[in-house]
C-alpha positions as CSV (number, residue, x, y, z in Angstrom):
1,X,66.8,-30.3,-14.6
2,X,63.8,-29.5,-12.3
3,X,62.8,-25.9,-12.3
4,X,62.1,-24.4,-8.9
5,X,59.2,-22.0,-8.3
6,X,60.2,-18.3,-8.6
7,X,59.3,-15.9,-5.7
8,X,55.8,-14.4,-6.0
9,X,56.2,-11.5,-8.4
10,X,53.5,-12.0,-10.8
11,X,49.8,-12.9,-10.7
12,X,47.2,-13.5,-13.3
13,X,43.4,-12.8,-13.0
14,X,40.5,-15.2,-13.9
15,X,36.8,-14.5,-13.8
16,X,34.4,-17.4,-12.8
17,X,30.6,-16.9,-13.2
18,X,28.4,-18.8,-10.8
19,X,25.4,-20.6,-12.3
20,X,21.8,-19.9,-11.1
21,X,20.2,-23.1,-12.3
22,X,18.2,-23.8,-15.4
23,X,16.7,-21.1,-17.6
24,X,13.3,-19.8,-16.6
25,X,10.4,-19.3,-19.0
26,X,8.5,-16.2,-19.8
27,X,7.3,-14.2,-16.9
28,X,3.6,-14.8,-15.9
29,X,1.0,-12.9,-13.7
30,X,-2.5,-13.7,-12.7
31,X,-5.1,-12.1,-10.5
32,X,-8.4,-13.5,-9.2
33,X,-11.1,-11.8,-7.2
34,X,-14.5,-13.1,-5.9
35,X,-16.9,-11.3,-3.8
36,X,-19.0,-14.1,-2.3
37,X,-18.7,-17.8,-2.3
38,X,-21.1,-20.4,-0.5
39,X,-20.1,-24.0,-0.5
40,X,-22.4,-26.6,0.8
41,X,-21.0,-30.1,1.3
42,X,-21.4,-32.3,-1.8
43,X,-22.9,-29.5,-3.8
44,X,-21.5,-27.0,-6.4
45,X,-20.4,-23.7,-4.9
46,X,-22.9,-20.7,-5.2
47,X,-20.9,-17.6,-6.2
48,X,-21.1,-14.1,-7.5
49,X,-19.2,-13.6,-10.8
50,X,-15.5,-14.0,-10.5
51,X,-13.0,-11.7,-12.1
52,X,-10.0,-13.6,-13.4
53,X,-7.1,-11.8,-15.3
54,X,-5.7,-12.5,-17.8
55,X,-7.4,-11.6,-19.9
56,X,-8.3,-8.2,-18.6
57,X,-11.9,-7.5,-18.3
58,X,-14.3,-5.0,-16.7
59,X,-15.1,-5.4,-13.1
60,X,-17.8,-7.9,-12.2
61,X,-20.5,-6.0,-10.2
62,X,-24.0,-6.5,-8.7
63,X,-26.2,-3.9,-7.2
64,X,-27.8,-6.3,-4.7
65,X,-27.2,-9.9,-3.9
66,X,-29.3,-12.4,-1.9
67,X,-29.0,-16.1,-1.0
68,X,-31.4,-17.8,-1.2
69,X,-33.9,-15.7,-3.0
70,X,-35.6,-14.6,0.2
71,X,-32.2,-13.4,1.7
72,X,-32.6,-15.5,4.9
73,X,-28.9,-16.5,4.8
74,X,-27.0,-13.6,3.1
75,X,-27.9,-10.1,1.7
76,X,-25.5,-7.5,0.3
77,X,-26.2,-4.1,-1.0
78,X,-23.5,-4.4,-3.7
79,X,-20.6,-6.5,-4.8
80,X,-17.5,-5.9,-6.9
81,X,-14.7,-8.0,-8.2
82,X,-11.8,-6.9,-10.4
83,X,-8.3,-8.1,-11.4
84,X,-5.5,-6.5,-13.4
85,X,-2.3,-7.9,-14.8
86,X,0.8,-6.5,-16.4
87,X,3.2,-9.0,-17.6
88,X,6.5,-7.2,-18.4
89,X,9.9,-6.6,-16.9
90,X,8.2,-6.3,-13.5
91,X,5.5,-9.0,-13.9
92,X,2.7,-7.7,-11.6
93,X,-0.8,-8.7,-10.6
94,X,-3.5,-7.0,-8.6
95,X,-6.9,-8.3,-7.4
96,X,-9.6,-6.9,-5.4
97,X,-13.2,-7.5,-4.2
98,X,-15.7,-5.4,-2.2
99,X,-19.1,-6.3,-0.6
100,X,-21.1,-3.5,1.1
101,X,-24.2,-3.6,3.3
102,X,-23.6,-7.2,4.3
103,X,-26.0,-9.1,6.6
104,X,-25.9,-12.8,7.4
105,X,-28.6,-15.0,9.0
106,X,-31.1,-12.1,9.4
107,X,-28.6,-9.7,11.0
108,X,-26.7,-12.1,13.3
109,X,-23.5,-10.9,11.6
110,X,-23.4,-7.5,9.8
111,X,-20.7,-5.3,8.3
112,X,-20.8,-2.0,6.4
113,X,-18.2,-3.3,4.0
114,X,-15.7,-6.2,3.4
115,X,-12.7,-5.2,1.4
116,X,-10.1,-7.7,0.0
117,X,-7.0,-6.7,-1.7
118,X,-3.9,-8.6,-3.0
119,X,-0.9,-7.5,-5.0
120,X,2.3,-9.1,-6.1
121,X,5.4,-8.2,-8.2
122,X,8.9,-9.2,-9.0
123,X,12.1,-7.2,-8.8
124,X,15.9,-7.4,-8.8
125,X,16.3,-10.3,-6.4
126,X,13.0,-12.1,-6.0
127,X,9.3,-11.8,-5.9
128,X,6.8,-10.7,-3.3
129,X,3.4,-9.2,-2.5
130,X,0.9,-8.3,0.2
131,X,-2.8,-8.1,1.1
132,X,-2.5,-4.5,2.5
133,X,-5.8,-2.6,2.5
134,X,-8.0,-5.6,3.2
135,X,-10.4,-4.8,6.0
136,X,-13.9,-5.2,7.4
137,X,-15.7,-2.1,8.3
138,X,-18.0,-2.0,11.4
139,X,-18.2,-5.8,11.8
140,X,-20.8,-6.8,14.4
141,X,-22.0,-10.0,15.8
142,X,-25.2,-10.1,17.7
143,X,-25.4,-6.4,17.3
144,X,-22.0,-6.0,19.2
145,X,-18.8,-4.7,17.6
146,X,-16.3,-7.4,16.9
147,X,-12.5,-6.5,17.0
148,X,-11.0,-9.9,17.2
149,X,-9.8,-12.1,14.3
150,X,-11.8,-15.1,15.4
151,X,-15.2,-15.6,17.1
152,X,-17.2,-18.5,18.1
153,X,-20.9,-18.2,16.7
154,X,-22.8,-19.8,19.5
155,X,-22.4,-23.6,19.2
156,X,-22.9,-23.6,15.5
157,X,-20.1,-21.8,13.8
158,X,-16.7,-20.1,13.6
159,X,-16.0,-16.7,12.2
160,X,-12.6,-15.7,10.9
161,X,-11.2,-12.3,9.7
162,X,-8.3,-11.9,7.4
163,X,-7.3,-15.5,6.5
164,X,-4.2,-15.2,4.4
165,X,-2.1,-17.7,2.5
166,X,1.3,-17.2,0.9
167,X,3.3,-19.5,-1.4
168,X,6.7,-18.7,-2.7
169,X,7.7,-22.0,-4.3
170,X,9.0,-21.8,-7.8
171,X,10.7,-24.1,-10.4
172,X,14.5,-24.1,-10.4
173,X,15.9,-20.9,-12.0
174,X,12.8,-18.7,-11.5
175,X,11.2,-16.6,-8.6
176,X,7.5,-16.7,-7.8
177,X,5.1,-15.5,-5.2
178,X,1.4,-16.1,-4.6
179,X,-0.7,-14.4,-1.9
180,X,-4.4,-14.6,-1.3
181,X,-6.8,-13.5,1.4
182,X,-10.3,-14.4,2.5
183,X,-11.3,-11.4,4.5
184,X,-14.4,-12.8,6.2
185,X,-15.2,-16.5,6.5
186,X,-17.9,-18.3,8.4
187,X,-17.7,-22.1,8.8
188,X,-20.7,-24.0,10.1
189,X,-19.8,-26.6,12.8
190,X,-23.5,-27.7,13.1
191,X,-26.7,-27.2,11.0
192,X,-28.0,-23.7,11.1
193,X,-30.5,-21.5,9.3
194,X,-31.4,-24.4,6.9
195,X,-27.7,-24.9,6.0
196,X,-25.9,-28.2,6.8
197,X,-22.9,-28.7,9.0
198,X,-19.7,-28.1,7.0
199,X,-21.1,-25.2,5.0
200,X,-18.4,-22.6,4.2
201,X,-19.2,-18.9,3.4
202,X,-16.4,-16.8,2.1
203,X,-16.9,-13.0,1.8
204,X,-14.1,-11.1,0.0
205,X,-11.5,-13.2,-1.8
206,X,-8.5,-11.8,-3.7
207,X,-5.4,-13.6,-5.1
208,X,-2.3,-12.4,-6.9
209,X,0.2,-14.7,-8.5
210,X,3.5,-13.8,-10.3
211,X,6.5,-15.8,-11.6
212,X,9.5,-14.4,-13.4
213,X,13.2,-15.3,-14.1
214,X,15.7,-14.5,-11.4
215,X,18.3,-11.7,-11.7
216,X,21.5,-12.3,-13.7
217,X,24.0,-14.6,-11.9
218,X,26.5,-13.0,-9.6
219,X,30.1,-12.7,-10.8
220,X,33.0,-13.8,-8.6
221,X,36.6,-12.4,-9.2
222,X,39.4,-14.8,-8.3
223,X,43.2,-14.5,-8.3
224,X,45.6,-17.2,-9.8
225,X,48.8,-17.0,-7.8
226,X,51.9,-19.3,-8.1
227,X,52.2,-21.6,-5.1
228,X,55.5,-21.2,-3.5
229,X,54.8,-23.3,-0.4
230,X,55.9,-26.6,-2.1
231,X,58.9,-26.3,-4.6
232,X,57.9,-29.6,-6.1
233,X,54.5,-28.3,-7.1
234,X,55.9,-26.2,-9.9
235,X,53.6,-23.3,-10.8
236,X,50.3,-25.0,-9.8
237,X,47.9,-22.1,-9.0
238,X,45.7,-21.8,-5.9
239,X,42.4,-19.7,-6.2
240,X,41.7,-17.0,-3.8
241,X,38.0,-16.0,-4.2
242,X,36.9,-12.5,-3.5
243,X,33.4,-11.5,-2.4
244,X,30.7,-11.5,-5.1
245,X,29.4,-8.2,-6.4
246,X,26.4,-6.8,-4.6
247,X,23.0,-7.4,-6.3
248,X,20.6,-5.7,-3.8
249,X,19.3,-2.4,-5.4
250,X,18.7,-0.2,-2.3
251,X,18.5,2.6,-2.2
252,X,16.7,2.7,-5.6
253,X,18.2,5.9,-6.7
254,X,17.6,5.7,-10.4
255,X,14.5,3.4,-10.7
256,X,11.1,5.0,-11.6
257,X,8.7,2.1,-12.6
258,X,5.5,3.0,-14.2
259,X,2.9,2.9,-11.5
260,X,0.1,1.7,-13.7
261,X,-2.9,3.3,-12.0
262,X,-3.8,7.0,-11.7
263,X,-4.5,9.6,-12.6
264,X,-2.2,11.0,-10.0
265,X,-1.9,14.5,-8.5
266,X,0.5,16.3,-6.3
267,X,0.0,15.5,-2.6
268,X,-0.1,19.1,-1.2
269,X,-2.7,21.7,-2.0
270,X,-1.4,25.2,-2.3
271,X,2.1,26.7,-2.4
272,X,4.9,24.4,-1.4
273,X,8.5,23.5,-2.2
274,X,10.8,20.6,-2.2
275,X,14.1,19.2,-3.4
276,X,15.4,15.7,-4.0
277,X,16.7,14.4,-0.7
278,X,16.0,10.7,-1.4
279,X,18.9,8.5,-0.2
280,X,20.3,11.1,2.2
281,X,21.9,9.5,5.4
282,X,19.3,8.9,8.1
283,X,20.2,6.8,11.2
284,X,16.8,6.3,12.7
285,X,15.1,4.3,9.9
286,X,15.5,1.0,8.1
287,X,18.5,1.1,5.7
288,X,19.9,4.3,7.2
289,X,18.8,6.3,4.3
290,X,15.9,8.8,3.5
291,X,13.2,7.0,1.9
292,X,11.4,9.9,0.5
293,X,11.2,13.7,-0.2
294,X,10.2,16.4,2.3
295,X,7.7,18.9,0.9
296,X,7.7,22.2,2.9
297,X,4.6,24.4,3.4
298,X,2.5,25.9,6.1
299,X,1.1,24.3,9.2
300,X,-2.5,23.0,8.6
301,X,-2.1,23.0,4.8
302,X,-4.3,20.5,3.1
303,X,-2.8,17.2,2.0
304,X,-4.7,15.2,-0.7
305,X,-4.8,11.7,-1.9
306,X,-2.4,11.4,-4.9
307,X,-4.7,8.9,-6.5
308,X,-7.9,6.9,-5.8
309,X,-7.4,4.1,-3.4
310,X,-7.7,2.8,0.2
311,X,-6.2,4.2,3.4
312,X,-4.5,2.0,6.0
313,X,-2.2,2.4,9.1
314,X,-3.9,5.6,9.9
315,X,-2.6,6.8,13.3
316,X,0.5,7.7,15.2
317,X,4.0,6.4,15.2
318,X,7.0,7.8,17.1
319,X,9.2,8.5,14.0
320,X,6.5,9.3,11.4
321,X,4.3,11.0,13.8
322,X,0.7,11.3,12.6
323,X,0.9,9.1,9.4
324,X,-1.1,7.2,6.9
325,X,-0.6,4.9,4.0
326,X,-2.6,5.0,0.7
327,X,-2.9,1.8,-1.5
328,X,-4.0,2.3,-5.1
329,X,-5.8,-0.1,-7.4
330,X,-2.4,-1.2,-9.0
331,X,-1.0,-2.2,-5.6
332,X,1.3,0.7,-5.2
333,X,1.6,2.3,-1.8
334,X,2.2,5.9,-0.7
335,X,3.4,7.1,2.7
336,X,2.5,10.5,4.3
337,X,4.2,11.4,7.6
338,X,4.4,14.2,10.2
339,X,0.7,15.3,9.7
340,X,-0.7,17.7,12.2
341,X,-4.1,16.0,12.0
342,X,-6.2,13.7,9.8
343,X,-9.2,14.5,7.9
344,X,-12.3,13.0,9.6
345,X,-12.8,10.9,6.6
346,X,-9.3,9.4,7.0
347,X,-9.8,6.1,8.7
348,X,-8.4,2.6,8.1
349,X,-10.2,1.0,5.1
350,X,-11.7,4.3,3.8
351,X,-12.0,4.7,0.0
352,X,-10.7,8.0,-1.2
353,X,-10.6,9.7,-4.5
354,X,-7.6,11.5,-6.1
355,X,-7.6,15.1,-4.9
356,X,-9.6,14.4,-1.7
357,X,-8.3,16.0,1.5
358,X,-7.0,13.3,3.8
359,X,-4.9,15.3,6.3
360,X,-3.2,18.5,7.1
361,X,0.6,19.3,7.1
362,X,2.5,19.5,10.4
363,X,5.7,18.5,12.3
364,X,4.8,15.4,14.5
365,X,7.1,12.6,15.2
366,X,10.7,13.1,14.7
367,X,10.0,16.2,12.7
368,X,9.3,18.3,15.9
369,X,11.5,21.3,16.0
370,X,12.1,21.2,12.2
371,X,10.3,23.4,9.6
372,X,6.8,22.2,8.9
373,X,6.7,19.8,6.1
374,X,5.2,16.5,4.6
375,X,7.5,13.5,4.3
376,X,6.2,11.6,1.2
377,X,7.3,8.2,-0.2
378,X,6.5,6.0,-3.2
379,X,6.6,2.3,-2.9
380,X,5.8,0.5,-6.3
381,X,4.2,-2.8,-6.2
382,X,7.1,-4.3,-8.0
383,X,9.4,-3.6,-5.0
384,X,7.1,-4.5,-2.1
385,X,9.0,-7.7,-1.5
386,X,11.8,-5.5,-0.2
387,X,9.7,-4.3,2.6
388,X,10.2,-0.7,3.7
389,X,13.4,-0.4,1.7
390,X,11.5,-0.9,-1.5
391,X,10.9,2.8,-1.7
392,X,11.9,4.6,-4.9
393,X,12.9,8.3,-5.4
394,X,9.7,10.2,-5.6
395,X,11.1,13.4,-7.2
396,X,10.4,12.7,-10.9
397,X,6.9,11.6,-10.0
398,X,6.2,14.8,-7.9
399,X,7.6,16.9,-10.7
400,X,5.2,15.3,-13.2
401,X,2.0,15.2,-11.2
402,X,-0.6,18.0,-11.6
403,X,-1.1,20.4,-8.8
404,X,-4.8,20.9,-7.9
405,X,-6.1,24.4,-8.4
406,X,-9.3,23.9,-6.5
407,X,-10.4,21.2,-4.0
408,X,-12.9,19.0,-5.8
409,X,-14.2,17.6,-2.5
410,X,-15.5,19.3,0.6
411,X,-12.9,20.0,3.3
412,X,-14.0,18.1,6.4
413,X,-12.9,18.6,10.0
414,X,-9.9,16.9,11.4
415,X,-8.7,14.7,14.2
416,X,-5.5,13.8,15.9
417,X,-4.8,10.7,18.0
418,X,-4.2,11.0,21.8
419,X,-0.5,10.3,22.0
420,X,0.4,9.1,25.6
421,X,2.6,11.7,27.2
422,X,2.2,14.2,24.3
423,X,0.0,17.0,23.2
424,X,-3.7,16.3,22.9
425,X,-3.9,18.3,19.7
426,X,-1.6,19.9,17.1
427,X,-0.7,23.6,17.5
428,X,-3.4,25.8,15.9
429,X,-2.8,26.9,12.4
430,X,-4.6,28.2,9.3
431,X,-3.9,28.4,5.5
432,X,-5.7,30.9,3.2
433,X,-7.5,28.9,0.5
434,X,-9.5,31.8,-1.0
435,X,-10.5,35.4,-0.5
436,X,-13.1,37.9,-1.7
437,X,-12.8,41.7,-1.5
438,X,-15.8,43.1,0.3
439,X,-14.6,46.7,0.6
440,X,-17.0,47.9,-1.9
441,X,-20.0,46.8,0.1
442,X,-21.8,49.6,1.8
443,X,-23.5,47.5,4.5
444,X,-27.0,48.9,3.9
445,X,-28.1,47.0,0.8
446,X,-27.7,43.1,1.3
447,X,-27.3,42.9,-2.5
448,X,-24.1,44.9,-2.4
449,X,-22.6,42.3,-0.1
450,X,-23.7,39.6,-2.4
451,X,-22.3,41.3,-5.5
452,X,-18.9,41.9,-3.7
453,X,-18.7,38.2,-2.8
454,X,-19.0,37.2,-6.4
455,X,-15.7,35.8,-8.0
456,X,-13.8,38.3,-9.9
457,X,-12.9,35.7,-12.6
458,X,-14.2,32.2,-13.4
459,X,-10.9,30.7,-12.2
460,X,-11.2,32.3,-8.7
461,X,-11.5,29.9,-5.8
462,X,-14.9,29.1,-4.3
463,X,-15.3,30.2,-0.6
464,X,-14.3,27.5,1.7
465,X,-15.6,26.9,5.2
466,X,-13.2,27.0,8.1
467,X,-13.3,23.8,10.1
468,X,-12.0,23.0,13.6
469,X,-9.5,20.3,14.3
470,X,-10.5,18.4,17.4
471,X,-8.6,15.7,19.2
472,X,-9.7,12.1,19.0
473,X,-8.8,9.0,20.9
474,X,-8.8,6.9,17.7
475,X,-6.1,4.2,18.1
476,X,-3.2,4.0,15.7
477,X,-3.2,1.2,13.3
478,X,-0.4,-1.5,13.1
479,X,2.8,-0.4,11.3
480,X,3.0,-1.3,7.6
481,X,6.7,-2.3,7.8
482,X,9.0,-3.0,10.6
483,X,11.4,-0.2,9.7
484,X,8.7,2.5,9.6
485,X,5.2,3.0,10.9
């Protein structure tokens, strides 16, 4: 007797795991940097010493460099090339090169500095990197400033700034990313200065390359349900797949990768307070969540570089207000927002040291009307492929970093960009950095005033000059990520 299908009262569960392809090998990372390379057609290239990692090695440096010996083609005051690798769970690579005091063809092309930076890393769902921090400072052609990315050099050459290449191809079952930059390149289209046509001069090359296995395969849950639509089919099941589990990490609440550079210091000088607000709901930024912590203090309170590195995207943006980014030597990035003003030393491409004053606390951008504070973010190199949403909770870092007790660098003046339709300068403010009791000075003997001004203890702060914050029309730099300036 044929048994008919029963009404649907029972269901069984089955788990099906998707395959991500063949197994990937061990993760790899490589970094290469080269300050100067001159290629003549049909001849071996003439270069400064390259820095290739692995293996890790000391930076390759020169105090001066000329080509040829008389410097008629190229002179440089100094060159540096360095590369670092860290093959681990988040395989990472970082490369950099610097050339200072550059002069080409007897001063036809000059630059104060050429800076090349490249970084790469892998994370939960892929690999990525960037060349943030690469820049040419005070580039001039024929004595005139050049702000374009390309320029014709008479009838004999072509100049290019910021030539970048990206390659994300990888073997099946792995994730990879390679990025490189030649920050300044001159290609001769005709013979010039004793060099043949086809000569290629590259200044500032950096390349970072990583490859790692992909994340674990996604898991799909399915239901096995008896089919009652056709009585003759017996109990043959039909599969109803559900949505796979989410694998994207953001926001990265509990991820605190080792940053790998440093030493690091707290970003605010003087008394301040903060609580962990990372991941709180925000509707005006990418991902709709708070990407950092807010550190509260006083208007005009000095803000310092958390580590040595390069500044970029210094300027105004409507959400972040006066903001800047800091790139460290490992490729990690740090975001400062709502500043009242910038240090006069804070310009795009500037090299800063840990503890150096780079700005002053304020309430610009979407922080207007709120208590004065610094919005601070940490973007590890291993999550840069996620773009702006690659921020991690900075709380544990902030709690661990040392608070500076004295400012190791002079406090310079400040500047604020001219924002169309806005105020020309921040509201005035001051922070007491140190004090001396002169009540015991009688005013008659100059030595009494001098003695009263002496510190009471070795740990007392040194007197600090008061500087005036003045407006500037310095333009804002391009945004680092689409979701946040």
